[in-house]
N, C-alpha and C positions, 0 to 999 in steps of 0.2 A: 504493499500498500504505499509507502513511503517512497518506492520508486515511481509508481504511477504519479503522485503528487509532484514530485519532482519533474516531471516529462511533462505534466500539464501545464505547470508555471513557464516551462521552457518553449512549449506550443505557443503558449499564450505572450511570450515575448519575442516571438518571430514577427519582423514587419510585415513580411507578405499575408500572417493571418489578419493583419489590422488592415492592410490595403484591401484585402477582399470586403472584409465588414463593413469599412468608407464606402466603397463602389455600390455594395448594395444597399446600405442606407440612403446614397446618393440618389439610387436608381428608384427605390421605394418613395422617398420626399419627391421625387419628379412626377412618380405617376400621382400622387396623391393629389399635388398641386393641379395636374393635369385635369383630374376627376373632379375636383371641387371646381373649377373655373367652366369645366365643359358642361356640368351638370345643371348651372344657373337655369331658370327658367323653362327646363324641360317637363313634362307633366310624368304621370307617374306609369302611363301608358308607354311612353316612349323608352323611360330609364327601364323597364323591365322587359320591354319586347323589340324594341328599335335594334336592329344589327346584333343581336343577340344578348343585348341588356346590356347596361351600364353599372359600373363600380359602385355608384350611387345608390342601387339598389343594392341591399345586402343579399339579397336571396341569389344574387349572380356571384358570390364569391365561391361557393360550392355547390354544384346543384345534386352530387350524389352520383355522378356518372362520369367523374373525371375531368370534367370542364368547369370552367373558372378562373378567376384571378389565382388562388392557390395553386391550382395544378398548372397554370402558365408558370408561375415561378420555381416550379419543380425542377424544371432543368438547369435551372441556375444554379441551385442548391447541390445539384448532383455534381456540376463541374465545379463548383466552388469547393466542394468537400472533397472532390478528387483532386483539385489542382493544390488544395491547400495541406493535404497530407502527403503528397507526393513531394512538394517544395520544404516542408518543414525536415522530413527525412533526408532529403536529396541536398538539403544546404549543409547538414551535418556531414554528408560524406565530402563535399566539396571544401568544407573548410577544415576538414581532416579532424573532429572533434570526437568521432565516435571512440576511438582508442582513449581519450580523456574522460568519457563516459565510463569505459568500461574499467577504468582504474577504481571508480566510485562502486561499480555494481559488475564485479568480473563475470558474475554468472549470465551467459549472451541471453541465455533464454528468458530469463527474467528481466534484463535490459531490454531485451525486444519486443517482450510482450508488453510492458509497460510502455514502451514509447509509441507501438502502434493503437495501444490502447487508449492512451493520452489523445493520440489523434482522434479516433473513433468520439470519445466522449465529448472533445472540444467541439466538434462537427455537430453532433445531436444537439447540445447546448446552445450554440449560436446560431443552429437552423428554427429552434423552435422560438428563441428571443427576438430575432429576425421578424418572423412571420408574424409574432403577436403586435411587435411595432408596427410593420406593415399595415397590419389589419387596423389597429389604433390610429395611423393615420388615415385610412379610408374612411373610417368612422366618422370625421369632419363631415364629409360630403353629405354621409347619408342621414347626419342630425340636421345639418344645413338646407340641403336641397332634395334629398333622398327619400327611400322609401323602404320600411321595413316589413312589406306585405310577402307573406310566404315564410316567415321566419317562424320556427319553431322550437320545441325541446328537441324534436328529432333532428331537425337540421343544426342546432347547437353541437348536438352530438356527433353527428357527419362530420361536422367542421373541426371538431378536436382530433378526431382520430385520422381527418386527412393529413392537418399539422404534425401529427406523431408520426404517421408513416412516412411525409416527406422529410423528416428529421432524420428517421431511422436510414432512410435510403442515402441520405446524405453522411450519414456516420458511416456507412458500409462503402461507400465510394470513397472516403477519408481512408478508412481501412485498406482498402486493394490500392489507393496512390502510393501510401506508404508502403505497404509489402512489396509493390512491384519496383518504387524507389529503391529500397533494400536490395532486390535482387541485381536491378541494374546500376547499383550503386550512383543515379544522379537523378535530378527531377526529370528530364526530359523523357527518358526512358518509362517512367511512371506514367507520365502523361501520355504520350505517343502510341504506346502500346496497347490501351485502352480505346482511345480513337481509331485507332488503324483495325481492333477487333471489331468494333461497332461499327464502321463506315464500309469496312471491306471484309472482314472474315465472316462476320455474319449473314452479309449478302451473298457471299458465295455458300454460305452453308443451305440458305433459303432456296438460292438454283439449283445445287447438286445434290442435296438432300434434302427433300421438304418434311420428310418424316421426321427429322431431327429438328423442324420448327418450333415444337412445344418446350423444347429445354434451351432455348437461345435465352440470353442474357436481357435483353431488348425487350421480348416480348414479354417475359417476367416481370419485370420492371414495369411496363404498363400496366398488367394485372393488380399489382401490389397497388400500385398509385391509384387506381380506380377501385379496387376492391370488388370487382366484377368482371364478369367474361368481356373479351374482346368482340367486337360485332364484326370486325377487319379480317379475321383469321376464321380458318375450316375447323380448328380443332377446339376441345374443350379440355378447360383446365382452372381448377377452383384457386380462390387468392390463397389459400394458407399453402397447396401446393406450391403456387409461386412464390411465395415468400419463404418458403423452405429451401427453393431451389436456389433463391437469391442468397439466402444465408450459406447455404453449404458452398457455392462459389466462392463466395469472400474468406470461407475459412479453408478451402483449399488452396487460394492465393497467399492465405496467410501462413497457411503450414509449410508451402515452398519457400518462402522466403524464411520462416523461423530455420528451416533444415539448413537453407542458403547461409544465413548467418551465422549459424554454429559452426559450420563445415570449413567455410571460406576463409583464406588468410585476409587480415584487416591492417597487416602493420606497416602496410606501402602505402595507407591513406593518412598516418598519421602528420 
C-alpha cells in the first residue's frame, strides 16, 4: 500500500497528467459556454427534438442507449487514459529513474503493480471528477434556458452508471497504456501499438475472420459503454460478457508487461 500511495503521488506530479486535465477542463468550459448561449430563446420542443436534442435539455445528456453528451466524451477519456498511462511510465524509462525506484522497492513485481495500479486508479478518479464538473457546467444552461422534462430516478441511475463505466474504461485504458509502455520502454510504443491495432489490426480481423468479431476489443468496448446489444453487428453478446472480455484483455496485457519487467535487464536505463 505504501508503494501504491507513492506511485499515485508520482503520477499526480507528472506534468502531462495536469496538461490532459486542463485540456479536458478547457473543452468542458467551451462546450458549456456554447450550450449556454446557443440555448437562449429556444423553445422546449426545439431543445428536446431539434437535431437530436440540445445539451440544455438535461435528458439528452444520456438516453440509455449509448447516445448523448456523456457517451460523446467517452472517446476522449479513453484516449486521455491511454496517453496518460503510457506517458507516466514512458517518462520514467526516458529519464532513467526506473532503477532509482527499484532501490527503494527492489521487488520488481510489487514495484510494477503499484505503478500500473496507480495509473489506473488516478485515471478512474480523474475521469469521474471531470465528468461531474462538465455536467455541473452544463447544468447552468439547463437551469437558465433549458428543461428537465423526461428526467426521473431511473434516468439518474442510468447516468451515474454510465459515468462509472466510462471511468472504468478510462482506467483500463491507462493500465493498458502503462503496461505497453513498460514492454516497449517508451511512451510512443504504448500509444501507437493501441492505435495500430484498433485502426488496422481489428479491421483485418473483421475482413479475414468475421467469426472472431465478437471477441474484438472495439466491439466489446462499445457494448460496455452502452450496456446494450449493438444494432450494427450480426452477433449477440451480453454486456457482462463484454465487460469480462475487456477486463481479461487488460489483465493479459498487464501480465505480459509484468513478466517482461521481471525478466529484462534494465541497468542500461539508469
